[in-house]
C-alpha positions as CSV (number, residue, x, y, z in Angstrom):
1,M,15.2,1.0,16.0
2,K,12.9,-1.9,16.9
3,L,10.5,-3.1,14.2
4,S,7.2,-4.6,15.0
5,P,5.0,-6.7,12.6
6,P,2.1,-4.9,11.1
7,K,-1.5,-5.7,12.1
8,T,-3.3,-8.0,9.7
9,V,-5.8,-5.3,8.6
10,T,-2.9,-2.8,7.8
11,Y,-1.1,-5.5,5.8
12,W,-4.2,-6.4,3.7
13,V,-5.1,-2.7,3.1
14,S,-1.6,-2.1,1.8
15,V,-1.8,-5.2,-0.4
16,A,-5.2,-4.1,-1.8
17,I,-3.8,-0.6,-2.6
18,G,-0.8,-2.2,-4.2
19,V,-2.9,-4.4,-6.4
20,L,-5.0,-1.5,-7.4
21,G,-1.9,0.5,-8.2
22,F,-0.4,-2.4,-10.2
23,L,-3.6,-2.8,-12.2
24,A,-3.9,1.0,-12.8
25,Q,-0.2,1.1,-13.9
26,F,-0.9,-1.4,-16.7
27,G,-4.2,0.3,-17.8
28,V,-6.7,-2.3,-16.5
29,L,-8.3,0.3,-14.2
30,T,-8.6,3.5,-16.1
31,F,-11.2,5.1,-13.9
32,L,-8.9,5.8,-11.0
33,P,-8.0,9.5,-10.7
34,I,-4.5,8.8,-9.4
35,S,-1.5,7.3,-11.1
36,G,-0.7,3.6,-10.5
37,F,2.8,4.6,-9.5
38,W,1.5,6.8,-6.7
39,L,-0.8,4.0,-5.5
40,L,2.1,1.6,-5.3
41,A,4.1,4.2,-3.5
42,I,1.3,4.8,-1.0
43,A,1.0,1.1,-0.3
44,F,4.7,0.7,0.3
45,I,4.9,3.7,2.6
46,L,1.9,2.4,4.6
47,L,3.5,-0.9,5.0
48,A,6.9,0.6,6.0
49,L,5.2,2.9,8.5
50,S,3.3,0.0,10.0
51,L,6.7,-1.7,10.7
52,V,8.1,1.4,12.4
53,I,5.0,2.6,14.4
54,K,3.8,0.1,16.9
55,G,0.1,-0.7,16.8
56,L,-0.5,0.5,13.3
C-alpha cells in the first residue's frame, strides 16, 4: 500500500475538527450536539483516509 500526503485543505479541516473535539471533550464547547470523543475520532479517520486515498 502506497501512502500519499494529504492535501493542505484536508489536513487543516481535520485539525479544526480535532480542536473542536478536544474543546468539546473538556467542556469548553457545550453547544455541540456530538461528543468530543466522536469529533476526535472523525478527525483521525479523515486524516487516515486522506493518506490512503490519493487526491483527498
